[in-house]
DOZAMAR-521071 format. One line per field, with one value per residue (C-alpha): residue number from 0; residue in three letters; chain; x, y, z. Coordinates in steps of 0.1 Angstrom, whole numbers, m for minus. Layout:
N
num: c(NUM  ...) $
residu: c(Ala  ...) $
chaine: c(A  ...) $
xx: c(X  ...) $
yy: c(Y  ...) $
zz: c(Z  ...) $
END
This chain:
589
num: c(0  1  2  3  4  5  6  7  8  9  10  11  12  13  14  15  16  17  18  19  20  21  22  23  24  25  26  27  28  29  30  31  32  33  34  35  36  37  38  39  40  41  42  43  44  45  46  47  48  49  50  51  52  53  54  55  56  57  58  59  60  61  62  63  64  65  66  67  68  69  70  71  72  73  74  75  76  77  78  79  80  81  82  83  84  85  86  87  88  89  90  91  92  93  94  95  96  97  98  99  100  101  102  103  104  105  106  107  108  109  110  111  112  113  114  115  116  117  118  119  120  121  122  123  124  125  126  127  128  129  130  131  132  133  134  135  136  137  138  139  140  141  142  143  144  145  146  147  148  149  150  151  152  153  154  155  156  157  158  159  160  161  162  163  164  165  166  167  168  169  170  171  172  173  174  175  176  177  178  179  180  181  182  183  184  185  186  187  188  189  190  191  192  193  194  195  196  197  198  199  200  201  202  203  204  205  206  207  208  209  210  211  212  213  214  215  216  217  218  219  220  221  222  223  224  225  226  227  228  229  230  231  232  233  234  235  236  237  238  239  240  241  242  243  244  245  246  247  248  249  250  251  252  253  254  255  256  257  258  259  260  261  262  263  264  265  266  267  268  269  270  271  272  273  274  275  276  277  278  279  280  281  282  283  284  285  286  287  288  289  290  291  292  293  294  295  296  297  298  299  300  301  302  303  304  305  306  307  308  309  310  311  312  313  314  315  316  317  318  319  320  321  322  323  324  325  326  327  328  329  330  331  332  333  334  335  336  337  338  339  340  341  342  343  344  345  346  347  348  349  350  351  352  353  354  355  356  357  358  359  360  361  362  363  364  365  366  367  368  369  370  371  372  373  374  375  376  377  378  379  380  381  382  383  384  385  386  387  388  389  390  391  392  393  394  395  396  397  398  399  400  401  402  403  404  405  406  407  408  409  410  411  412  413  414  415  416  417  418  419  420  421  422  423  424  425  426  427  428  429  430  431  432  433  434  435  436  437  438  439  440  441  442  443  444  445  446  447  448  449  450  451  452  453  454  455  456  457  458  459  460  461  462  463  464  465  466  467  468  469  470  471  472  473  474  475  476  477  478  479  480  481  482  483  484  485  486  487  488  489  490  491  492  493  494  495  496  497  498  499  500  501  502  503  504  505  506  507  508  509  510  511  512  513  514  515  516  517  518  519  520  521  522  523  524  525  526  527  528  529  530  531  532  533  534  535  536  537  538  539  540  541  542  543  544  545  546  547  548  549  550  551  552  553  554  555  556  557  558  559  560  561  562  563  564  565  566  567  568  569  570  571  572  573  574  575  576  577  578  579  580  581  582  583  584  585  586  587  588) $
residu: c(Unk  Unk  Unk  Unk  Unk  Unk  Unk  Unk  Unk  Unk  Unk  Unk  Unk  Unk  Unk  Unk  Unk  Unk  Unk  Unk  Unk  Unk  Unk  Unk  Unk  Unk  Unk  Unk  Unk  Unk  Unk  Unk  Unk  Unk  Unk  Unk  Unk  Unk  Unk  Unk  Unk  Unk  Unk  Unk  Unk  Unk  Unk  Unk  Unk  Unk  Unk  Unk  Unk  Unk  Unk  Unk  Unk  Unk  Unk  Unk  Unk  Unk  Unk  Unk  Unk  Unk  Unk  Unk  Unk  Unk  Unk  Unk  Unk  Unk  Unk  Unk  Unk  Unk  Unk  Unk  Unk  Unk  Unk  Unk  Unk  Unk  Unk  Unk  Unk  Unk  Unk  Unk  Unk  Unk  Unk  Unk  Unk  Unk  Unk  Unk  Unk  Unk  Unk  Unk  Unk  Unk  Unk  Unk  Unk  Unk  Unk  Unk  Unk  Unk  Unk  Unk  Unk  Unk  Unk  Unk  Unk  Unk  Unk  Unk  Unk  Unk  Unk  Unk  Unk  Unk  Unk  Unk  Unk  Unk  Unk  Unk  Unk  Unk  Unk  Unk  Unk  Unk  Unk  Unk  Unk  Unk  Unk  Unk  Unk  Unk  Unk  Unk  Unk  Unk  Unk  Unk  Unk  Unk  Unk  Unk  Unk  Unk  Unk  Unk  Unk  Unk  Unk  Unk  Unk  Unk  Unk  Unk  Unk  Unk  Unk  Unk  Unk  Unk  Unk  Unk  Unk  Unk  Unk  Unk  Unk  Unk  Unk  Unk  Unk  Unk  Unk  Unk  Unk  Unk  Unk  Unk  Unk  Unk  Unk  Unk  Unk  Unk  Unk  Unk  Unk  Unk  Unk  Unk  Unk  Unk  Unk  Unk  Unk  Unk  Unk  Unk  Unk  Unk  Unk  Unk  Unk  Unk  Unk  Unk  Unk  Unk  Unk  Unk  Unk  Unk  Unk  Unk  Unk  Unk  Unk  Unk  Unk  Unk  Unk  Unk  Unk  Unk  Unk  Unk  Unk  Unk  Unk  Unk  Unk  Unk  Unk  Unk  Unk  Unk  Unk  Unk  Unk  Unk  Unk  Unk  Unk  Unk  Unk  Unk  Unk  Unk  Unk  Unk  Unk  Unk  Unk  Unk  Unk  Unk  Unk  Unk  Unk  Unk  Unk  Unk  Unk  Unk  Unk  Unk  Unk  Unk  Unk  Unk  Unk  Unk  Unk  Unk  Unk  Unk  Unk  Unk  Unk  Unk  Unk  Unk  Unk  Unk  Unk  Unk  Unk  Unk  Unk  Unk  Unk  Unk  Unk  Unk  Unk  Unk  Unk  Unk  Unk  Unk  Unk  Unk  Unk  Unk  Unk  Unk  Unk  Unk  Unk  Unk  Unk  Unk  Unk  Unk  Unk  Unk  Unk  Unk  Unk  Unk  Unk  Unk  Unk  Unk  Unk  Unk  Unk  Unk  Unk  Unk  Unk  Unk  Unk  Unk  Unk  Unk  Unk  Unk  Unk  Unk  Unk  Unk  Unk  Unk  Unk  Unk  Unk  Unk  Unk  Unk  Unk  Unk  Unk  Unk  Unk  Unk  Unk  Unk  Unk  Unk  Unk  Unk  Unk  Unk  Unk  Unk  Unk  Unk  Unk  Unk  Unk  Unk  Unk  Unk  Unk  Unk  Unk  Unk  Unk  Unk  Unk  Unk  Unk  Unk  Unk  Unk  Unk  Unk  Unk  Unk  Unk  Unk  Unk  Unk  Unk  Unk  Unk  Unk  Unk  Unk  Unk  Unk  Unk  Unk  Unk  Unk  Unk  Unk  Unk  Unk  Unk  Unk  Unk  Unk  Unk  Unk  Unk  Unk  Unk  Unk  Unk  Unk  Unk  Unk  Unk  Unk  Unk  Unk  Unk  Unk  Unk  Unk  Unk  Unk  Unk  Unk  Unk  Unk  Unk  Unk  Unk  Unk  Unk  Unk  Unk  Unk  Unk  Unk  Unk  Unk  Unk  Unk  Unk  Unk  Unk  Unk  Unk  Unk  Unk  Unk  Unk  Unk  Unk  Unk  Unk  Unk  Unk  Unk  Unk  Unk  Unk  Unk  Unk  Unk  Unk  Unk  Unk  Unk  Unk  Unk  Unk  Unk  Unk  Unk  Unk  Unk  Unk  Unk  Unk  Unk  Unk  Unk  Unk  Unk  Unk  Unk  Unk  Unk  Unk  Unk  Unk  Unk  Unk  Unk  Unk  Unk  Unk  Unk  Unk  Unk  Unk  Unk  Unk  Unk  Unk  Unk  Unk  Unk  Unk  Unk  Unk  Unk  Unk  Unk  Unk  Unk  Unk  Unk  Unk  Unk  Unk  Unk  Unk  Unk  Unk  Unk  Unk  Unk  Unk  Unk  Unk  Unk  Unk  Unk  Unk  Unk  Unk  Unk  Unk  Unk  Unk  Unk  Unk  Unk  Unk  Unk  Unk  Unk  Unk  Unk  Unk  Unk  Unk  Unk  Unk  Unk  Unk  Unk  Unk  Unk  Unk) $
chaine: c(A  A  A  A  A  A  A  A  A  A  A  A  A  A  A  A  A  A  A  A  A  A  A  A  A  A  A  A  A  A  A  A  A  A  A  A  A  A  A  A  A  A  A  A  A  A  A  A  A  A  A  A  A  A  A  A  A  A  A  A  A  A  A  A  A  A  A  A  A  A  A  A  A  A  A  A  A  A  A  A  A  A  A  A  A  A  A  A  A  A  A  A  A  A  A  A  A  A  A  A  A  A  A  A  A  A  A  A  A  A  A  A  A  A  A  A  A  A  A  A  A  A  A  A  A  A  A  A  A  A  A  A  A  A  A  A  A  A  A  A  A  A  A  A  A  A  A  A  A  A  A  A  A  A  A  A  A  A  A  A  A  A  A  A  A  A  A  A  A  A  A  A  A  A  A  A  A  A  A  A  A  A  A  A  A  A  A  A  A  A  A  A  A  A  A  A  A  A  A  A  A  A  A  A  A  A  A  A  A  A  A  A  A  A  A  A  A  A  A  A  A  A  A  A  A  A  A  A  A  A  A  A  A  A  A  A  A  A  A  A  A  A  A  A  A  A  A  A  A  A  A  A  A  A  A  A  A  A  A  A  A  A  A  A  A  A  A  A  A  A  A  A  A  A  A  A  A  A  A  A  A  A  A  A  A  A  A  A  A  A  A  A  A  A  A  A  A  A  A  A  A  A  A  A  A  A  A  A  A  A  A  A  A  A  A  A  A  A  A  A  A  A  A  A  A  A  A  A  A  A  A  A  A  A  A  A  A  A  A  A  A  A  A  A  A  A  A  A  A  A  A  A  A  A  A  A  A  A  A  A  A  A  A  A  A  A  A  A  A  A  A  A  A  A  A  A  A  A  A  A  A  A  A  A  A  A  A  A  A  A  A  A  A  A  A  A  A  A  A  A  A  A  A  A  A  A  A  A  A  A  A  A  A  A  A  A  A  A  A  A  A  A  A  A  A  A  A  A  A  A  A  A  A  A  A  A  A  A  A  A  A  A  A  A  A  A  A  A  A  A  A  A  A  A  A  A  A  A  A  A  A  A  A  A  A  A  A  A  A  A  A  A  A  A  A  A  A  A  A  A  A  A  A  A  A  A  A  A  A  A  A  A  A  A  A  A  A  A  A  A  A  A  A  A  A  A  A  A  A  A  A  A  A  A  A  A  A  A  A  A  A  A  A  A  A  A  A  A  A  A  A  A  A  A  A  A  A  A  A  A  A  A  A  A  A  A  A  A  A  A  A  A  A  A  A  A  A  A  A  A  A  A  A  A  A  A  A  A  A  A  A  A  A  A  A  A  A  A  A  A  A  A  A  A  A  A  A  A  A) $
xx: c(75  98  135  162  200  224  260  287  322  347  384  404  440  458  465  436  447  454  422  398  383  379  361  338  328  319  300  278  290  285  311  345  374  400  435  461  492  524  560  584  606  632  642  678  678  666  632  601  578  547  529  510  525  554  582  594  561  573  604  600  608  633  653  656  691  697  698  662  640  622  593  559  545  512  482  478  447  439  413  424  405  425  458  446  436  466  494  518  519  544  576  596  607  605  569  558  529  511  507  489  451  428  413  376  350  313  292  256  232  198  167  130  99  71  40  18  33  60  87  123  139  173  171  181  150  120  94  90  106  77  45  57  44  61  85  64  30  m1  m20  m26  m42  m61  m64  m62  m71  m36  m13  11  37  41  44  12  m9  m30  m62  m84  m67  m71  m108  m115  m97  m117  m150  m140  m131  m164  m185  m194  m206  m226  m244  m253  m265  m283  m318  m310  m293  m324  m346  m321  m319  m356  m355  m321  m335  m351  m328  m292  m258  m239  m201  m185  m152  m133  m99  m91  m86  m55  m38  m32  3  36  58  90  112  120  139  106  72  44  19  m11  m6  m28  m22  m46  m76  m62  m59  m95  m109  m90  m104  m140  m136  m122  m150  m175  m189  m180  m186  m213  m235  m232  m247  m220  m224  m207  m183  m187  m166  m179  m188  m172  m206  m208  m173  m179  m204  m175  m142  m131  m126  m89  m86  m104  m83  m51  m60  m69  m35  m17  m31  m6  24  40  47  38  32  6  25  56  34  6  16  m1  6  m11  m40  m46  m71  m91  m90  m101  m131  m141  m138  m160  m185  m188  m195  m222  m238  m238  m254  m281  m288  m290  m312  m336  m340  m325  m300  m301  m266  m232  m194  m172  m140  m122  m90  m74  m89  m106  m112  m81  m90  m105  m122  m89  m62  m53  m32  m27  m29  m63  m74  m112  m134  m154  m175  m185  m195  m216  m233  m243  m254  m277  m291  m297  m316  m339  m320  m324  m299  m267  m245  m208  m188  m151  m131  m99  m70  m63  m87  m107  m97  m110  m145  m147  m137  m164  m193  m183  m209  m236  m263  m277  m245  m233  m196  m183  m146  m127  m90  m56  m46  m21  m26  m22  11  m4  m11  m28  m29  m65  m96  m93  m125  m132  m135  m173  m183  m189  m214  m245  m235  m219  m223  m225  m189  m179  m143  m132  m94  m74  m45  m22  m16  m26  m63  m84  m119  m131  m123  m140  m171  m173  m171  m198  m221  m217  m210  m216  m250  m266  m258  m266  m299  m309  m298  m319  m302  m319  m286  m254  m219  m188  m154  m139  m102  m87  m54  m64  m64  m40  m8  m11  24  10  m18  m2  m36  m53  m88  m98  m120  m147  m144  m150  m179  m195  m193  m209  m236  m243  m246  m268  m297  m297  m314  m335  m304  m294  m257  m227  m192  m164  m128  m103  m69  m54  m19  m14  m30  m39  m55  m75  m87  m99  m115  m133  m145  m159  m177  m193  m205  m223  m238  m250  m268  m243  m235  m204  m192  m185  m200  m204  m216  m196  m172  m144  m124  m88  m81  m70  m101  m125  m107  m112  m149  m154  m137  m159  m191  m183  m179  m207  m235  m238  m253  m267  m284  m292  m254  m255  m267  m240  m214  m224  m225  m190  m176  m183  m166  m136  m136  m133  m103  m87  m94  m79  m48  m44  m46  m20  3  m2  7  39  50  81  79  107  117  152  179  184  217  199  178  208  230  217  224  261  264  249  272  303  291  284  318  337  349  331  328  302  316) $
yy: c(51  20  24  2  3  m6  m13  m7  m18  6  m4  28  15  m15  m29  m32  m67  m84  m70  m74  m106  m91  m61  m82  m103  m74  m57  m87  m99  m135  m135  m151  m135  m160  m155  m179  m178  m193  m195  m174  m200  m189  m209  m214  m180  m163  m155  m160  m187  m174  m207  m202  m235  m242  m259  m279  m294  m330  m328  m344  m321  m347  m347  m309  m294  m276  m242  m244  m226  m249  m225  m241  m244  m226  m243  m237  m215  m194  m167  m135  m144  m176  m156  m132  m160  m183  m163  m192  m192  m164  m166  m139  m113  m85  m93  m102  m80  m105  m79  m56  m52  m32  m1  m5  21  11  37  34  45  50  51  52  42  67  55  72  60  35  53  52  83  90  94  131  139  149  149  122  133  118  127  152  132  139  112  109  112  104  92  57  73  102  93  121  146  143  171  158  185  180  151  134  156  148  130  157  185  166  159  195  206  181  193  229  220  203  229  247  215  205  238  235  199  204  202  172  155  160  144  116  109  106  76  63  40  18  23  37  34  2  m2  m37  m39  m66  m62  m98  m88  m70  m103  m107  m93  m100  m121  m121  m91  m73  m41  m22  m26  m42  m15  m37  m36  m36  1  8  m2  14  48  47  35  62  89  76  76  111  124  107  86  51  43  69  76  42  8  m19  m52  m82  m103  m140  m165  m172  m208  m231  m235  m197  m195  m224  m202  m178  m198  m233  m259  m260  m222  m225  m254  m236  m205  m227  m245  m213  m215  m243  m222  m193  m174  m182  m164  m170  m146  m125  m97  m116  m129  m150  m159  m184  m160  m148  m175  m166  m129  m136  m157  m129  m102  m122  m131  m95  m84  m111  m100  m64  m72  m92  m65  m38  m56  m68  m32  m36  m9  17  13  2  4  m28  m19  m51  m67  m85  m69  m91  m78  m94  m129  m149  m183  m202  m178  m154  m125  m87  m88  m105  m139  m141  m119  m100  m80  m112  m129  m98  m97  m134  m128  m100  m122  m149  m123  m115  m91  m100  m76  m64  m35  m35  m3  m7  26  10  23  m13  m34  m59  m88  m113  m98  m96  m132  m144  m125  m120  m146  m135  m111  m106  m88  m56  m49  m14  m6  27  20  30  8  24  0  m30  m18  m11  m39  m63  m56  m66  m43  m30  m13  m42  m66  m66  m100  m133  m161  m140  m115  m90  m55  m65  m58  m22  m11  25  23  55  58  76  84  116  112  134  143  158  128  104  125  130  92  88  113  99  61  48  64  60  23  17  35  14  m18  m7  m27  m39  m36  m16  m25  m2  m19  12  11  45  40  65  91  120  110  72  57  30  46  80  96  127  119  139  129  153  134  100  116  129  95  79  104  98  60  64  74  39  7  26  37  1  6  m13  2  m24  m13  m26  m9  24  27  63  63  100  96  65  77  111  95  67  92  115  85  74  110  108  75  92  118  147  166  157  192  188  210  188  215  223  194  197  165  162  154  119  114  125  102  72  80  82  49  32  47  36  0  m1  17  m16  m31  1  21  52  59  68  104  110  97  120  150  143  137  174  183  162  182  214  199  192  227  242  221  232  268  263  247  277  301  282  282  304  336  324  290  282  267  230  231  247  216  193  208  241  229  223  255  276  260  268  304  309  294  315  285  299  335  349  375) $
zz: c(161  158  164  150  155  128  137  111  119  104  101  105  99  87  52  28  16  49  64  35  49  83  70  49  79  100  73  69  35  27  0  6  m11  m22  m33  m47  m26  m38  m26  m46  m62  m87  m117  m128  m145  m113  m128  m107  m121  m138  m142  m109  m96  m72  m92  m62  m53  m61  m39  m5  24  38  6  4  10  43  25  16  41  65  71  70  35  29  13  m24  m19  12  18  33  64  67  64  91  115  110  127  126  88  89  110  93  120  95  87  122  134  156  183  159  162  141  156  155  161  161  146  158  130  147  126  133  113  110  129  103  70  80  61  76  91  107  145  145  123  144  116  90  57  38  56  82  112  145  158  190  174  194  164  178  209  194  157  131  158  172  160  133  142  180  205  218  239  269  259  275  256  223  229  238  206  186  200  193  157  151  169  137  121  152  151  114  119  153  139  118  147  169  143  139  177  178  155  165  192  165  135  138  123  134  136  137  155  175  190  183  147  158  165  127  122  105  129  107  114  82  72  69  87  66  55  64  102  133  138  109  130  162  145  131  164  183  159  164  202  203  181  204  175  186  213  215  185  168  177  182  163  179  158  152  133  98  93  67  50  45  32  7  m11  m19  m18  m27  0  m8  m2  32  44  33  53  83  81  90  126  131  119  137  105  69  35  8  m15  m8  4  21  55  82  117  141  147  111  102  133  126  90  102  126  99  75  102  113  77  74  107  96  62  78  105  79  54  81  93  128  119  91  78  90  89  92  108  99  89  71  40  14  m21  m36  m23  m51  m53  m48  m38  m10  m22  m19  20  17  31  28  6  32  6  m12  21  30  m4  m1  35  23  m4  22  42  12  m11  m47  m62  m46  m57  m48  m54  m48  m46  m33  m54  m64  m85  m66  m88  m62  m60  m98  m102  m77  m93  m130  m141  m116  m128  m93  m82  m99  m93  m101  m94  m96  m95  m107  m136  m159  m187  m164  m149  m115  m90  m96  m133  m138  m142  m177  m191  m215  m185  m184  m171  m189  m196  m198  m171  m195  m182  m146  m141  m146  m144  m143  m147  m141  m165  m140  m103  m86  m93  m70  m59  m92  m113  m88  m84  m122  m127  m101  m119  m154  m149  m114  m105  m139  m141  m104  m107  m137  m118  m88  m60  m29  m9  m15  m3  m5  m6  11  6  16  m3  m30  m2  m2  14  10  3  m20  m39  m46  m54  m41  m28  4  33  18  m15  2  22  m10  m27  4  3  m34  m28  3  m20  m35  m21  4  23  31  29  43  42  46  52  26  21  32  48  59  94  93  59  67  101  88  57  77  102  74  59  92  98  65  76  107  86  85  54  33  31  m6  m33  m64  m88  m118  m115  m140  m145  m156  m193  m184  m161  m189  m213  m189  m184  m222  m227  m201  m214  m250  m238  m212  m233  m252  m220  m204  m233  m211  m211  m248  m242  m216  m240  m268  m244  m231  m265  m273  m240  m252  m284  m264  m246  m280  m293  m262  m265  m302  m291  m265  m290  m314  m286  m278  m315  m321  m340  m363  m376  m363  m386  m388  m369  m340  m336  m339  m313  m297  m262  m269  m289  m262  m236  m256  m262  m225  m214  m239  m260  m290  m300  m324  m349) $
END
C-alpha cells in the first residue's frame, strides 16, 4: 500500500475577482489570468471612453492641472496576481483592505494505491474498490495465500493455513510424489530467480504506480516459499549475465548499445510506458542469461523442466526496439540457447494477453522455430495491434507463425482450452518440437487490470499440462506479463505444481467455447490449414458446430418476436409517448 497526500488550498472568503490569481496559484494552475485595467477618464460629455485606451496618455504629468488626481498610474495590463501583490497601487481609503487576508483551510485528501492491482483508493476505504484487497494486505510476504479481506497475518499462521488447504491435494498425489522424489535427485524441476532483477524499477514519481513493478516477482516468490515449493521442491538455477555475442543473435547492435546506455542515466524511457533506470540493463542481462541457462540445463537433461521467474519481460522486444515494458527478448534468447545445445526445432507458445510482436518479428522467417500466440486483438485495437490471423510468417516460413486473435475481452478457460485442442496441439504435434517454451504472461488472468480476461489458475495449469506432453517433457516456462499480484502468484504456483507432476485439477471434457471464441478458431483454421493439412477435418467438423450456433440464434430471435406488429408511429417515438402517458401529460380516450 502506497499513501499519498494531496493538499488543496480552499479560499473561503474574499472577492472572486481580486483573488482569482491567488486561487489559481495554490491550485497548481500554470495559466496566468490577465485583465486590461484602465483609468476611468471621462470625455467632454461625461461619458466613459470605450476605446480601451486612456485619452490623456500623451499629457505629461508635470503639465496636468492640480485638480487631476496624482495617484500612481497603473500599467496598461496587469494580472490579478499583480494587483493582489501590489498594495501601493491603490491609495483610496474607501477601497483600502490591505489588512485583509484570505482565510485558508488546507484539506488533506489522503489516498492509497492497492498493493495488489495498483488502483487508487481514498484513505477511509479499507478494501480496494477494484480488486477487494485489504489496505494492509500481506500479499508481498505470503503471496496469494495471504487473506485479501484482512491485514497481514503471522507467517506461521499463513503457512499452516496453506498446508491445510493443500492437504487434500497432497493426499491424492502422495503416490505420484513418492515416485517423483525417487528420481528427483537426477532430474527435477528448476526455478531461476535472482533478487538483483528487483533493481529494475521506475524512478520518476508519477500519479500512479507502474504496473510492471518489482512486487510482481516478490509476490510469486512469497507464494512459492509459503507453499514449500521454492526453496524446497525445486532446483535453483543461478543467474548469469548474457553476453553481447548471444544477444547479437537476437537483437541489433544498435539496440544492445541503446539498452546499455541507460546504465549511465538515473531515469530514462524507451517509449512512454517502457522505463529504465541505472540498473535496468543489468537486470535485463541477468534475465536473459538465466533463461539461456535454464534452456541449456533442460535440453541437456540436467533438469526435467523449469520456470524462469524473471523481469523485465521480453516478448515485445524486437530486433531493433525495446517496447511494451520489454528490453531483451528472453524467450528468443532461450530458443537459440536450446538450439545451441542441440535442439533442431523449438516451439514457442505465447499465452500473454498481448501479442508478442517482438518474438514474431525475430522468428517470422525461421522454419526451425514455430511461434503460436493466443492474445486479445479486437481487430488491431488492442495493444500492440499486431497478431492478426493472416500473419503467418514470410519468405518460405509461412505457417510457422500462428496467431489466435480474440475479438473481445473476458475470454476464459473454455475458449483457451478449446483453441489448444483444435489449433495449438494439432499444429505442434505435426511440427514435433525438440524443445518447448511458454511465454507465460498472466495478464489474461481473472482480475488483471490490463488484460480484462477470465483465465483461472486451473486453466493455466491445464494448458501447461497439455504442452508438457510435447518434446519429451522438455519444457521451459518464462514469465512475461501479469499485473494483479494475487492472480499472477496463484497462476504461477499452479503452473509450477504441474511441472512438478501434480494434476491440473481441470476437467477438459465437453469444452463448450463462446460464440466469438468458436468464430476465432474457425478463422485461424481456415487460414492455417493451407500449411497444416490435418486441420481440414477439424475445420469441417467445427463448421457444423457453427451452423448449430446460427440455428439457435435464429430460434431465439423467433421467440423474441412480438405477437403483434406495432404501428409505425410506435417505432418512431414510443419512448416519448409512454413518458407523456405515465406523467399525465397525455390521456388515452
